[in-house]
C-alpha angles and dihedrals in degrees: 000000000000094000089301118164110263112216139122108303096027112140117214125190108221122199118194130168114261092015133088117251108274135200112222121189123208108235098171134018135170113175113254094355114060144008122181120179133168141203122205130198135156107307096355144080120186118198121194120194125194111188125183121198118187138179134164092283108035151001124229125196122199121191120191133179120203127187124206134179139050094303096044098103094047096045091047091053092048097045107029096100094049091042093052090049090051093048090049091052090048095051093044089050092050092048092051093048095045091051089060091065 
């Protein structure tokens, strides 16, 4: 992100192996609680939610990916395995980094 300001409307270019570069736009953010961003293309909107739930004893993170639009079902079927792998990598990386704190 190159120290970019992170707020609603911020556009971020995401590079992932096996996928074309994508521009994701932050649509909702609440510091330390929620980040929702989305990517749009012809016939498809992908919505990624990152939710953080904390109490005195632990912190839990939930990551969800939703697909909307006429191509949602097809794209989900074609990409679900790769998406699940990337989401697992993301949550494992987040867990590893947070345990360093």
